[in-house]
PDB file of N, CA, C and O in Angstrom, chain B, residues numbered from 101:
ATOM      1  N   MET B 101     -33.328 -68.154  86.753  1.00  0.00           N
ATOM      2  CA  MET B 101     -34.067 -67.460  85.713  1.00  0.00           C
ATOM      3  C   MET B 101     -33.622 -67.928  84.332  1.00  0.00           C
ATOM      4  O   MET B 101     -34.450 -68.277  83.491  1.00  0.00           O
ATOM      5  N   LEU B 102     -32.318 -67.934  84.107  1.00  0.00           N
ATOM      6  CA  LEU B 102     -31.791 -68.322  82.807  1.00  0.00           C
ATOM      7  C   LEU B 102     -32.015 -69.803  82.533  1.00  0.00           C
ATOM      8  O   LEU B 102     -32.282 -70.192  81.396  1.00  0.00           O
ATOM      9  N   LEU B 103     -31.907 -70.632  83.572  1.00  0.00           N
ATOM     10  CA  LEU B 103     -32.132 -72.066  83.389  1.00  0.00           C
ATOM     11  C   LEU B 103     -33.590 -72.365  83.058  1.00  0.00           C
ATOM     12  O   LEU B 103     -33.878 -73.305  82.318  1.00  0.00           O
ATOM     13  N   GLY B 104     -34.504 -71.576  83.596  1.00  0.00           N
ATOM     14  CA  GLY B 104     -35.918 -71.744  83.271  1.00  0.00           C
ATOM     15  C   GLY B 104     -36.199 -71.429  81.817  1.00  0.00           C
ATOM     16  O   GLY B 104     -36.990 -72.118  81.171  1.00  0.00           O
ATOM     17  N   ILE B 105     -35.563 -70.402  81.300  1.00  0.00           N
ATOM     18  CA  ILE B 105     -35.746 -70.033  79.890  1.00  0.00           C
ATOM     19  C   ILE B 105     -35.144 -71.109  78.993  1.00  0.00           C
ATOM     20  O   ILE B 105     -35.716 -71.453  77.959  1.00  0.00           O
ATOM     21  N   ILE B 106     -33.997 -71.633  79.388  1.00  0.00           N
ATOM     22  CA  ILE B 106     -33.365 -72.693  78.589  1.00  0.00           C
ATOM     23  C   ILE B 106     -34.247 -73.940  78.565  1.00  0.00           C
ATOM     24  O   ILE B 106     -34.375 -74.587  77.525  1.00  0.00           O
ATOM     25  N   ASP B 107     -34.855 -74.281  79.701  1.00  0.00           N
ATOM     26  CA  ASP B 107     -35.760 -75.436  79.731  1.00  0.00           C
ATOM     27  C   ASP B 107     -36.980 -75.218  78.846  1.00  0.00           C
ATOM     28  O   ASP B 107     -37.441 -76.142  78.175  1.00  0.00           O
ATOM     29  N   ILE B 108     -37.498 -74.000  78.846  1.00  0.00           N
ATOM     30  CA  ILE B 108     -38.652 -73.685  77.999  1.00  0.00           C
ATOM     31  C   ILE B 108     -38.283 -73.837  76.533  1.00  0.00           C
ATOM     32  O   ILE B 108     -39.055 -74.394  75.753  1.00  0.00           O
ATOM     33  N   VAL B 109     -37.116 -73.348  76.155  1.00  0.00           N
ATOM     34  CA  VAL B 109     -36.681 -73.444  74.762  1.00  0.00           C
ATOM     35  C   VAL B 109     -36.459 -74.911  74.376  1.00  0.00           C
ATOM     36  O   VAL B 109     -36.822 -75.322  73.274  1.00  0.00           O
ATOM     37  N   LYS B 110     -35.869 -75.694  75.269  1.00  0.00           N
ATOM     38  CA  LYS B 110     -35.648 -77.118  74.994  1.00  0.00           C
ATOM     39  C   LYS B 110     -36.961 -77.853  74.774  1.00  0.00           C
ATOM     40  O   LYS B 110     -37.100 -78.607  73.811  1.00  0.00           O
ATOM     41  N   THR B 111     -37.922 -77.637  75.663  1.00  0.00           N
ATOM     42  CA  THR B 111     -39.205 -78.325  75.510  1.00  0.00           C
ATOM     43  C   THR B 111     -39.946 -77.851  74.265  1.00  0.00           C
ATOM     44  O   THR B 111     -40.642 -78.634  73.618  1.00  0.00           O
ATOM     45  N   PHE B 112     -39.798 -76.567  73.928  1.00  0.00           N
ATOM     46  CA  PHE B 112     -40.441 -76.036  72.727  1.00  0.00           C
ATOM     47  C   PHE B 112     -39.928 -76.759  71.482  1.00  0.00           C
ATOM     48  O   PHE B 112     -40.718 -77.226  70.661  1.00  0.00           O
ATOM     49  N   PHE B 113     -38.605 -76.851  71.344  1.00  0.00           N
ATOM     50  CA  PHE B 113     -38.042 -77.495  70.170  1.00  0.00           C
ATOM     51  C   PHE B 113     -38.266 -79.003  70.176  1.00  0.00           C
ATOM     52  O   PHE B 113     -38.362 -79.621  69.115  1.00  0.00           O
ATOM     53  N   LYS B 114     -38.348 -79.592  71.352  1.00  0.00           N
ATOM     54  CA  LYS B 114     -38.662 -81.017  71.436  1.00  0.00           C
ATOM     55  C   LYS B 114     -40.092 -81.270  70.963  1.00  0.00           C
ATOM     56  O   LYS B 114     -40.351 -82.233  70.241  1.00  0.00           O
ATOM     57  N   ASN B 115     -41.021 -80.398  71.373  1.00  0.00           N
ATOM     58  CA  ASN B 115     -42.410 -80.526  70.929  1.00  0.00           C
ATOM     59  C   ASN B 115     -42.545 -80.292  69.429  1.00  0.00           C
ATOM     60  O   ASN B 115     -43.315 -80.980  68.758  1.00  0.00           O
ATOM     61  N   ILE B 116     -41.802 -79.327  68.903  1.00  0.00           N
ATOM     62  CA  ILE B 116     -41.840 -79.056  67.464  1.00  0.00           C
ATOM     63  C   ILE B 116     -41.319 -80.274  66.692  1.00  0.00           C
ATOM     64  O   ILE B 116     -41.901 -80.670  65.682  1.00  0.00           O
ATOM     65  N   ALA B 117     -40.226 -80.862  67.171  1.00  0.00           N
ATOM     66  CA  ALA B 117     -39.644 -82.018  66.486  1.00  0.00           C
ATOM     67  C   ALA B 117     -40.605 -83.202  66.492  1.00  0.00           C
ATOM     68  O   ALA B 117     -40.741 -83.891  65.481  1.00  0.00           O
ATOM     69  N   THR B 118     -41.270 -83.445  67.614  1.00  0.00           N
ATOM     70  CA  THR B 118     -42.220 -84.563  67.653  1.00  0.00           C
ATOM     71  C   THR B 118     -43.450 -84.261  66.802  1.00  0.00           C
ATOM     72  O   THR B 118     -44.016 -85.167  66.190  1.00  0.00           O
ATOM     73  N   ARG B 119     -43.862 -83.017  66.756  1.00  0.00           N
ATOM     74  CA  ARG B 119     -45.031 -82.632  65.952  1.00  0.00           C
ATOM     75  C   ARG B 119     -44.747 -82.783  64.460  1.00  0.00           C
ATOM     76  O   ARG B 119     -45.614 -83.221  63.703  1.00  0.00           O
ATOM     77  N   LEU B 120     -43.540 -82.421  64.035  1.00  0.00           N
ATOM     78  CA  LEU B 120     -43.202 -82.512  62.616  1.00  0.00           C
ATOM     79  C   LEU B 120     -43.056 -83.948  62.134  1.00  0.00           C
ATOM     80  O   LEU B 120     -43.047 -84.193  60.927  1.00  0.00           O
ATOM     81  N   GLN B 121     -42.944 -84.893  63.045  1.00  0.00           N
ATOM     82  CA  GLN B 121     -42.825 -86.297  62.657  1.00  0.00           C
ATOM     83  C   GLN B 121     -44.165 -86.985  62.500  1.00  0.00           C
ATOM     84  O   GLN B 121     -44.212 -88.143  62.086  1.00  0.00           O
ATOM     85  N   LEU B 122     -45.247 -86.312  62.816  1.00  0.00           N
ATOM     86  CA  LEU B 122     -46.576 -86.906  62.651  1.00  0.00           C
ATOM     87  C   LEU B 122     -46.903 -87.062  61.162  1.00  0.00           C
ATOM     88  O   LEU B 122     -46.606 -86.169  60.368  1.00  0.00           O
ATOM     89  N   PRO B 123     -47.503 -88.173  60.784  1.00  0.00           N
ATOM     90  CA  PRO B 123     -47.814 -88.388  59.358  1.00  0.00           C
ATOM     91  C   PRO B 123     -48.764 -87.338  58.782  1.00  0.00           C
ATOM     92  O   PRO B 123     -48.621 -86.949  57.623  1.00  0.00           O
ATOM     93  N   SER B 124     -49.711 -86.884  59.561  1.00  0.00           N
ATOM     94  CA  SER B 124     -50.643 -85.886  59.044  1.00  0.00           C
ATOM     95  C   SER B 124     -49.947 -84.561  58.773  1.00  0.00           C
ATOM     96  O   SER B 124     -50.286 -83.864  57.817  1.00  0.00           O
ATOM     97  N   VAL B 125     -48.984 -84.215  59.601  1.00  0.00           N
ATOM     98  CA  VAL B 125     -48.253 -82.961  59.398  1.00  0.00           C
ATOM     99  C   VAL B 125     -47.346 -83.072  58.175  1.00  0.00           C
ATOM    100  O   VAL B 125     -47.242 -82.127  57.393  1.00  0.00           O
ATOM    101  N   ILE B 126     -46.695 -84.212  58.008  1.00  0.00           N
ATOM    102  CA  ILE B 126     -45.847 -84.407  56.829  1.00  0.00           C
ATOM    103  C   ILE B 126     -46.692 -84.345  55.560  1.00  0.00           C
ATOM    104  O   ILE B 126     -46.300 -83.707  54.583  1.00  0.00           O
ATOM    105  N   PHE B 127     -47.846 -85.002  55.571  1.00  0.00           N
ATOM    106  CA  PHE B 127     -48.742 -84.977  54.420  1.00  0.00           C
ATOM    107  C   PHE B 127     -49.212 -83.548  54.130  1.00  0.00           C
ATOM    108  O   PHE B 127     -49.261 -83.136  52.971  1.00  0.00           O
ATOM    109  N   ALA B 128     -49.554 -82.801  55.165  1.00  0.00           N
ATOM    110  CA  ALA B 128     -50.031 -81.430  54.978  1.00  0.00           C
ATOM    111  C   ALA B 128     -48.934 -80.524  54.432  1.00  0.00           C
ATOM    112  O   ALA B 128     -49.208 -79.662  53.597  1.00  0.00           O
ATOM    113  N   VAL B 129     -47.709 -80.702  54.884  1.00  0.00           N
ATOM    114  CA  VAL B 129     -46.604 -79.879  54.387  1.00  0.00           C
ATOM    115  C   VAL B 129     -46.335 -80.191  52.913  1.00  0.00           C
ATOM    116  O   VAL B 129     -46.118 -79.279  52.116  1.00  0.00           O
ATOM    117  N   VAL B 130     -46.347 -81.459  52.554  1.00  0.00           N
ATOM    118  CA  VAL B 130     -46.140 -81.829  51.149  1.00  0.00           C
ATOM    119  C   VAL B 130     -47.279 -81.284  50.295  1.00  0.00           C
ATOM    120  O   VAL B 130     -47.046 -80.774  49.199  1.00  0.00           O
ATOM    121  N   PHE B 131     -48.490 -81.387  50.784  1.00  0.00           N
ATOM    122  CA  PHE B 131     -49.655 -80.872  50.064  1.00  0.00           C
ATOM    123  C   PHE B 131     -49.544 -79.356  49.888  1.00  0.00           C
ATOM    124  O   PHE B 131     -49.884 -78.832  48.827  1.00  0.00           O
ATOM    125  N   ALA B 132     -49.076 -78.656  50.907  1.00  0.00           N
ATOM    126  CA  ALA B 132     -48.917 -77.207  50.823  1.00  0.00           C
ATOM    127  C   ALA B 132     -47.823 -76.821  49.831  1.00  0.00           C
ATOM    128  O   ALA B 132     -47.970 -75.843  49.098  1.00  0.00           O
ATOM    129  N   VAL B 133     -46.741 -77.572  49.802  1.00  0.00           N
ATOM    130  CA  VAL B 133     -45.652 -77.263  48.869  1.00  0.00           C
ATOM    131  C   VAL B 133     -46.113 -77.460  47.426  1.00  0.00           C
ATOM    132  O   VAL B 133     -45.797 -76.649  46.556  1.00  0.00           O
ATOM    133  N   VAL B 134     -46.852 -78.526  47.175  1.00  0.00           N
ATOM    134  CA  VAL B 134     -47.376 -78.755  45.824  1.00  0.00           C
ATOM    135  C   VAL B 134     -48.388 -77.665  45.462  1.00  0.00           C
ATOM    136  O   VAL B 134     -48.416 -77.199  44.323  1.00  0.00           O
ATOM    137  N   GLY B 135     -49.209 -77.262  46.417  1.00  0.00           N
ATOM    138  CA  GLY B 135     -50.163 -76.183  46.175  1.00  0.00           C
ATOM    139  C   GLY B 135     -49.472 -74.870  45.854  1.00  0.00           C
ATOM    140  O   GLY B 135     -49.886 -74.152  44.944  1.00  0.00           O
ATOM    141  N   LEU B 136     -48.415 -74.554  46.602  1.00  0.00           N
ATOM    142  CA  LEU B 136     -47.657 -73.333  46.305  1.00  0.00           C
ATOM    143  C   LEU B 136     -46.996 -73.403  44.934  1.00  0.00           C
ATOM    144  O   LEU B 136     -46.919 -72.401  44.224  1.00  0.00           O
ATOM    145  N   ALA B 137     -46.525 -74.580  44.570  1.00  0.00           N
ATOM    146  CA  ALA B 137     -45.926 -74.740  43.240  1.00  0.00           C
ATOM    147  C   ALA B 137     -46.965 -74.479  42.155  1.00  0.00           C
ATOM    148  O   ALA B 137     -46.668 -73.820  41.159  1.00  0.00           O
ATOM    149  N   PHE B 138     -48.178 -74.989  42.340  1.00  0.00           N
ATOM    150  CA  PHE B 138     -49.241 -74.717  41.368  1.00  0.00           C
ATOM    151  C   PHE B 138     -49.559 -73.226  41.294  1.00  0.00           C
ATOM    152  O   PHE B 138     -49.761 -72.686  40.206  1.00  0.00           O
ATOM    153  N   VAL B 139     -49.603 -72.567  42.440  1.00  0.00           N
ATOM    154  CA  VAL B 139     -49.925 -71.139  42.449  1.00  0.00           C
ATOM    155  C   VAL B 139     -48.851 -70.338  41.730  1.00  0.00           C
ATOM    156  O   VAL B 139     -49.163 -69.482  40.902  1.00  0.00           O
ATOM    157  N   PHE B 140     -47.579 -70.610  42.042  1.00  0.00           N
ATOM    158  CA  PHE B 140     -46.504 -69.818  41.461  1.00  0.00           C
ATOM    159  C   PHE B 140     -46.187 -70.190  40.013  1.00  0.00           C
ATOM    160  O   PHE B 140     -45.681 -69.358  39.259  1.00  0.00           O
ATOM    161  N   LEU B 141     -46.476 -71.420  39.621  1.00  0.00           N
ATOM    162  CA  LEU B 141     -46.171 -71.854  38.261  1.00  0.00           C
ATOM    163  C   LEU B 141     -47.400 -71.900  37.354  1.00  0.00           C
ATOM    164  O   LEU B 141     -47.327 -72.452  36.256  1.00  0.00           O
ATOM    165  N   ALA B 142     -48.511 -71.339  37.783  1.00  0.00           N
ATOM    166  CA  ALA B 142     -49.755 -71.419  37.018  1.00  0.00           C
ATOM    167  C   ALA B 142     -49.618 -70.777  35.641  1.00  0.00           C
ATOM    168  O   ALA B 142     -50.130 -71.310  34.657  1.00  0.00           O
ATOM    169  N   LYS B 143     -48.936 -69.645  35.564  1.00  0.00           N
ATOM    170  CA  LYS B 143     -48.798 -68.971  34.272  1.00  0.00           C
ATOM    171  C   LYS B 143     -47.914 -69.784  33.325  1.00  0.00           C
ATOM    172  O   LYS B 143     -48.193 -69.853  32.128  1.00  0.00           O
ATOM    173  N   ARG B 144     -46.853 -70.397  33.847  1.00  0.00           N
ATOM    174  CA  ARG B 144     -45.991 -71.227  32.999  1.00  0.00           C
ATOM    175  C   ARG B 144     -46.733 -72.476  32.528  1.00  0.00           C
ATOM    176  O   ARG B 144     -46.587 -72.900  31.382  1.00  0.00           O
ATOM    177  N   ILE B 145     -47.525 -73.055  33.417  1.00  0.00           N
ATOM    178  CA  ILE B 145     -48.305 -74.234  33.036  1.00  0.00           C
ATOM    179  C   ILE B 145     -49.326 -73.857  31.971  1.00  0.00           C
ATOM    180  O   ILE B 145     -49.536 -74.605  31.017  1.00  0.00           O
ATOM    181  N   ALA B 146     -49.959 -72.701  32.132  1.00  0.00           N
ATOM    182  CA  ALA B 146     -50.937 -72.249  31.142  1.00  0.00           C
ATOM    183  C   ALA B 146     -50.262 -71.981  29.801  1.00  0.00           C
ATOM    184  O   ALA B 146     -50.836 -72.265  28.750  1.00  0.00           O
ATOM    185  N   ARG B 147     -49.046 -71.436  29.833  1.00  0.00           N
ATOM    186  CA  ARG B 147     -48.308 -71.225  28.576  1.00  0.00           C
ATOM    187  C   ARG B 147     -48.015 -72.557  27.886  1.00  0.00           C
ATOM    188  O   ARG B 147     -48.115 -72.658  26.663  1.00  0.00           O
ATOM    189  N   ALA B 148     -47.658 -73.567  28.659  1.00  0.00           N
ATOM    190  CA  ALA B 148     -47.358 -74.876  28.081  1.00  0.00           C
ATOM    191  C   ALA B 148     -48.619 -75.525  27.510  1.00  0.00           C
ATOM    192  O   ALA B 148     -48.567 -76.158  26.455  1.00  0.00           O
ATOM    193  N   VAL B 149     -49.731 -75.372  28.189  1.00  0.00           N
ATOM    194  CA  VAL B 149     -50.982 -75.972  27.717  1.00  0.00           C
ATOM    195  C   VAL B 149     -51.499 -75.243  26.473  1.00  0.00           C
ATOM    196  O   VAL B 149     -51.909 -75.878  25.501  1.00  0.00           O
ATOM    197  N   ARG B 150     -51.478 -73.921  26.510  1.00  0.00           N
ATOM    198  CA  ARG B 150     -51.993 -73.122  25.391  1.00  0.00           C
ATOM    199  C   ARG B 150     -51.002 -73.005  24.237  1.00  0.00           C
ATOM    200  O   ARG B 150     -51.393 -72.655  23.124  1.00  0.00           O
ATOM    201  N   LYS B 151     -49.735 -73.291  24.484  1.00  0.00           N
ATOM    202  CA  LYS B 151     -48.664 -73.179  23.485  1.00  0.00           C
ATOM    203  C   LYS B 151     -48.564 -71.761  22.919  1.00  0.00           C
ATOM    204  O   LYS B 151     -48.389 -71.560  21.717  1.00  0.00           O
ATOM    205  N   THR B 152     -48.679 -70.789  23.821  1.00  0.00           N
ATOM    206  CA  THR B 152     -48.529 -69.384  23.457  1.00  0.00           C
ATOM    207  C   THR B 152     -47.906 -68.641  24.634  1.00  0.00           C
ATOM    208  O   THR B 152     -48.016 -69.073  25.781  1.00  0.00           O
ATOM    209  N   ASN B 153     -47.258 -67.535  24.340  1.00  0.00           N
ATOM    210  CA  ASN B 153     -46.631 -66.748  25.405  1.00  0.00           C
ATOM    211  C   ASN B 153     -47.571 -65.693  25.982  1.00  0.00           C
ATOM    212  O   ASN B 153     -47.297 -65.124  27.039  1.00  0.00           O
ATOM    213  N   ASP B 154     -48.671 -65.434  25.292  1.00  0.00           N
ATOM    214  CA  ASP B 154     -49.592 -64.386  25.730  1.00  0.00           C
ATOM    215  C   ASP B 154     -50.725 -65.006  26.553  1.00  0.00           C
ATOM    216  O   ASP B 154     -51.734 -65.446  26.002  1.00  0.00           O
ATOM    217  N   ILE B 155     -50.547 -65.035  27.863  1.00  0.00           N
ATOM    218  CA  ILE B 155     -51.578 -65.557  28.766  1.00  0.00           C
ATOM    219  C   ILE B 155     -52.161 -64.377  29.534  1.00  0.00           C
ATOM    220  O   ILE B 155     -51.453 -63.671  30.253  1.00  0.00           O
ATOM    221  N   LYS B 156     -53.435 -64.184  29.371  1.00  0.00           N
ATOM    222  CA  LYS B 156     -54.106 -63.090  30.081  1.00  0.00           C
ATOM    223  C   LYS B 156     -54.501 -63.552  31.481  1.00  0.00           C
ATOM    224  O   LYS B 156     -54.523 -64.749  31.765  1.00  0.00           O
ATOM    225  N   ASP B 157     -54.811 -62.596  32.347  1.00  0.00           N
ATOM    226  CA  ASP B 157     -55.162 -62.927  33.728  1.00  0.00           C
ATOM    227  C   ASP B 157     -56.517 -63.627  33.842  1.00  0.00           C
ATOM    228  O   ASP B 157     -56.801 -64.248  34.866  1.00  0.00           O
ATOM    229  N   ASN B 158     -57.352 -63.537  32.815  1.00  0.00           N
ATOM    230  CA  ASN B 158     -58.657 -64.201  32.881  1.00  0.00           C
ATOM    231  C   ASN B 158     -58.695 -65.500  32.071  1.00  0.00           C
ATOM    232  O   ASN B 158     -59.777 -65.985  31.739  1.00  0.00           O
ATOM    233  N   ASP B 159     -57.537 -66.063  31.751  1.00  0.00           N
ATOM    234  CA  ASP B 159     -57.461 -67.328  31.028  1.00  0.00           C
ATOM    235  C   ASP B 159     -57.956 -68.462  31.929  1.00  0.00           C
ATOM    236  O   ASP B 159     -57.614 -68.521  33.110  1.00  0.00           O
ATOM    237  N   ARG B 160     -58.758 -69.356  31.363  1.00  0.00           N
ATOM    238  CA  ARG B 160     -59.364 -70.427  32.165  1.00  0.00           C
ATOM    239  C   ARG B 160     -58.339 -71.405  32.727  1.00  0.00           C
ATOM    240  O   ARG B 160     -58.464 -71.833  33.874  1.00  0.00           O
ATOM    241  N   VAL B 161     -57.343 -71.758  31.953  1.00  0.00           N
ATOM    242  CA  VAL B 161     -56.323 -72.694  32.432  1.00  0.00           C
ATOM    243  C   VAL B 161     -55.526 -72.057  33.564  1.00  0.00           C
ATOM    244  O   VAL B 161     -55.234 -72.706  34.569  1.00  0.00           O
ATOM    245  N   TYR B 162     -55.180 -70.799  33.398  1.00  0.00           N
ATOM    246  CA  TYR B 162     -54.438 -70.055  34.426  1.00  0.00           C
ATOM    247  C   TYR B 162     -55.236 -69.987  35.725  1.00  0.00           C
ATOM    248  O   TYR B 162     -54.709 -70.265  36.803  1.00  0.00           O
ATOM    249  N   ILE B 163     -56.479 -69.624  35.617  1.00  0.00           N
ATOM    250  CA  ILE B 163     -57.340 -69.517  36.800  1.00  0.00           C
ATOM    251  C   ILE B 163     -57.546 -70.888  37.444  1.00  0.00           C
ATOM    252  O   ILE B 163     -57.562 -71.004  38.669  1.00  0.00           O
ATOM    253  N   THR B 164     -57.704 -71.925  36.621  1.00  0.00           N
ATOM    254  CA  THR B 164     -57.912 -73.276  37.149  1.00  0.00           C
ATOM    255  C   THR B 164     -56.732 -73.727  37.990  1.00  0.00           C
ATOM    256  O   THR B 164     -56.922 -74.264  39.081  1.00  0.00           O
ATOM    257  N   PHE B 165     -55.509 -73.516  37.499  1.00  0.00           N
ATOM    258  CA  PHE B 165     -54.342 -73.936  38.272  1.00  0.00           C
ATOM    259  C   PHE B 165     -54.145 -73.077  39.517  1.00  0.00           C
ATOM    260  O   PHE B 165     -53.670 -73.576  40.537  1.00  0.00           O
ATOM    261  N   LYS B 166     -54.496 -71.809  39.451  1.00  0.00           N
ATOM    262  CA  LYS B 166     -54.446 -70.970  40.657  1.00  0.00           C
ATOM    263  C   LYS B 166     -55.439 -71.484  41.699  1.00  0.00           C
ATOM    264  O   LYS B 166     -55.110 -71.578  42.882  1.00  0.00           O
ATOM    265  N   VAL B 167     -56.650 -71.814  41.260  1.00  0.00           N
ATOM    266  CA  VAL B 167     -57.677 -72.311  42.183  1.00  0.00           C
ATOM    267  C   VAL B 167     -57.274 -73.662  42.764  1.00  0.00           C
ATOM    268  O   VAL B 167     -57.467 -73.905  43.955  1.00  0.00           O
ATOM    269  N   ILE B 168     -56.718 -74.537  41.941  1.00  0.00           N
ATOM    270  CA  ILE B 168     -56.267 -75.843  42.436  1.00  0.00           C
ATOM    271  C   ILE B 168     -55.182 -75.652  43.504  1.00  0.00           C
ATOM    272  O   ILE B 168     -55.226 -76.292  44.555  1.00  0.00           O
ATOM    273  N   GLY B 169     -54.219 -74.782  43.238  1.00  0.00           N
ATOM    274  CA  GLY B 169     -53.152 -74.534  44.191  1.00  0.00           C
ATOM    275  C   GLY B 169     -53.648 -73.938  45.498  1.00  0.00           C
ATOM    276  O   GLY B 169     -53.227 -74.359  46.575  1.00  0.00           O
ATOM    277  N   LEU B 170     -54.537 -72.965  45.408  1.00  0.00           N
ATOM    278  CA  LEU B 170     -55.076 -72.347  46.623  1.00  0.00           C
ATOM    279  C   LEU B 170     -55.961 -73.316  47.395  1.00  0.00           C
ATOM    280  O   LEU B 170     -55.993 -73.277  48.625  1.00  0.00           O
ATOM    281  N   THR B 171     -56.673 -74.179  46.694  1.00  0.00           N
ATOM    282  CA  THR B 171     -57.477 -75.200  47.361  1.00  0.00           C
ATOM    283  C   THR B 171     -56.590 -76.193  48.104  1.00  0.00           C
ATOM    284  O   THR B 171     -56.913 -76.615  49.214  1.00  0.00           O
ATOM    285  N   MET B 172     -55.479 -76.561  47.487  1.00  0.00           N
ATOM    286  CA  MET B 172     -54.539 -77.465  48.159  1.00  0.00           C
ATOM    287  C   MET B 172     -53.951 -76.818  49.411  1.00  0.00           C
ATOM    288  O   MET B 172     -53.770 -77.485  50.429  1.00  0.00           O
ATOM    289  N   LEU B 173     -53.654 -75.523  49.337  1.00  0.00           N
ATOM    290  CA  LEU B 173     -53.168 -74.817  50.525  1.00  0.00           C
ATOM    291  C   LEU B 173     -54.214 -74.803  51.627  1.00  0.00           C
ATOM    292  O   LEU B 173     -53.891 -75.008  52.797  1.00  0.00           O
ATOM    293  N   PHE B 174     -55.454 -74.562  51.261  1.00  0.00           N
ATOM    294  CA  PHE B 174     -56.533 -74.529  52.244  1.00  0.00           C
ATOM    295  C   PHE B 174     -56.728 -75.903  52.884  1.00  0.00           C
ATOM    296  O   PHE B 174     -56.920 -76.006  54.095  1.00  0.00           O
ATOM    297  N   ILE B 175     -56.678 -76.950  52.071  1.00  0.00           N
ATOM    298  CA  ILE B 175     -56.835 -78.303  52.604  1.00  0.00           C
ATOM    299  C   ILE B 175     -55.688 -78.649  53.546  1.00  0.00           C
ATOM    300  O   ILE B 175     -55.908 -79.273  54.584  1.00  0.00           O
ATOM    301  N   SER B 176     -54.475 -78.254  53.196  1.00  0.00           N
ATOM    302  CA  SER B 176     -53.346 -78.526  54.091  1.00  0.00           C
ATOM    303  C   SER B 176     -53.492 -77.775  55.409  1.00  0.00           C
ATOM    304  O   SER B 176     -53.127 -78.295  56.463  1.00  0.00           O
ATOM    305  N   LEU B 177     -54.018 -76.566  55.356  1.00  0.00           N
ATOM    306  CA  LEU B 177     -54.284 -75.820  56.596  1.00  0.00           C
ATOM    307  C   LEU B 177     -55.329 -76.531  57.441  1.00  0.00           C
ATOM    308  O   LEU B 177     -55.187 -76.612  58.661  1.00  0.00           O
ATOM    309  N   LEU B 178     -56.373 -77.044  56.812  1.00  0.00           N
ATOM    310  CA  LEU B 178     -57.400 -77.789  57.544  1.00  0.00           C
ATOM    311  C   LEU B 178     -56.836 -79.066  58.159  1.00  0.00           C
ATOM    312  O   LEU B 178     -57.197 -79.432  59.277  1.00  0.00           O
ATOM    313  N   ILE B 179     -55.959 -79.737  57.436  1.00  0.00           N
ATOM    314  CA  ILE B 179     -55.347 -80.959  57.973  1.00  0.00           C
ATOM    315  C   ILE B 179     -54.534 -80.633  59.220  1.00  0.00           C
ATOM    316  O   ILE B 179     -54.613 -81.347  60.220  1.00  0.00           O
ATOM    317  N   ILE B 180     -53.765 -79.572  59.163  1.00  0.00           N
ATOM    318  CA  ILE B 180     -52.954 -79.174  60.325  1.00  0.00           C
ATOM    319  C   ILE B 180     -53.848 -78.827  61.506  1.00  0.00           C
ATOM    320  O   ILE B 180     -53.594 -79.266  62.628  1.00  0.00           O
ATOM    321  N   VAL B 181     -54.885 -78.048  61.263  1.00  0.00           N
ATOM    322  CA  VAL B 181     -55.761 -77.608  62.358  1.00  0.00           C
ATOM    323  C   VAL B 181     -56.481 -78.800  62.978  1.00  0.00           C
ATOM    324  O   VAL B 181     -56.501 -78.939  64.201  1.00  0.00           O
ATOM    325  N   PHE B 182     -57.070 -79.658  62.154  1.00  0.00           N
ATOM    326  CA  PHE B 182     -57.848 -80.759  62.709  1.00  0.00           C
ATOM    327  C   PHE B 182     -56.977 -81.867  63.293  1.00  0.00           C
ATOM    328  O   PHE B 182     -57.429 -82.595  64.177  1.00  0.00           O
ATOM    329  N   SER B 183     -55.754 -82.011  62.827  1.00  0.00           N
ATOM    330  CA  SER B 183     -54.874 -82.992  63.464  1.00  0.00           C
ATOM    331  C   SER B 183     -54.426 -82.514  64.831  1.00  0.00           C
ATOM    332  O   SER B 183     -54.143 -83.326  65.712  1.00  0.00           O
ATOM    333  N   ASN B 184     -54.360 -81.209  65.016  1.00  0.00           N
ATOM    334  CA  ASN B 184     -53.966 -80.672  66.324  1.00  0.00           C
ATOM    335  C   ASN B 184     -55.134 -80.661  67.308  1.00  0.00           C
ATOM    336  O   ASN B 184     -54.907 -80.600  68.516  1.00  0.00           O
ATOM    337  N   LEU B 185     -56.361 -80.719  66.834  1.00  0.00           N
ATOM    338  CA  LEU B 185     -57.506 -80.720  67.736  1.00  0.00           C
ATOM    339  C   LEU B 185     -57.602 -82.028  68.514  1.00  0.00           C
ATOM    340  O   LEU B 185     -58.140 -82.056  69.620  1.00  0.00           O
ATOM    341  N   ASN B 186     -57.084 -83.101  67.941  1.00  0.00           N
ATOM    342  CA  ASN B 186     -57.139 -84.403  68.634  1.00  0.00           C
ATOM    343  C   ASN B 186     -56.245 -84.449  69.850  1.00  0.00           C
ATOM    344  O   ASN B 186     -56.439 -85.292  70.725  1.00  0.00           O
ATOM    345  N   ASN B 187     -55.271 -83.564  69.926  1.00  0.00           N
ATOM    346  CA  ASN B 187     -54.305 -83.591  71.031  1.00  0.00           C
ATOM    347  C   ASN B 187     -54.779 -82.819  72.250  1.00  0.00           C
ATOM    348  O   ASN B 187     -54.144 -82.897  73.302  1.00  0.00           O
ATOM    349  N   PHE B 188     -55.869 -82.079  72.142  1.00  0.00           N
ATOM    350  CA  PHE B 188     -56.329 -81.277  73.291  1.00  0.00           C
ATOM    351  C   PHE B 188     -57.353 -82.005  74.111  1.00  0.00           C
ATOM    352  O   PHE B 188     -57.838 -81.471  75.108  1.00  0.00           O
TER     353      PHE B 188
END
């Protein structure tokens, strides 16, 4: 019983390691990290562009960087999903 669970865990981590080495997965992870950076740093970027500390939630630059970041996250999710469809 215990050896079966250990084998399952070994194969699981072996599959994860091989999956993370795929170029599409690496590209998607990098794309997601950059997208998250845009989402979390959108207000700071808008402050730098506008050269003011008062950035409202409906500022166009702020919204643009939020949308760019969320779009990058969505694209990275699509890359992961469609790269995994080829393996089935």
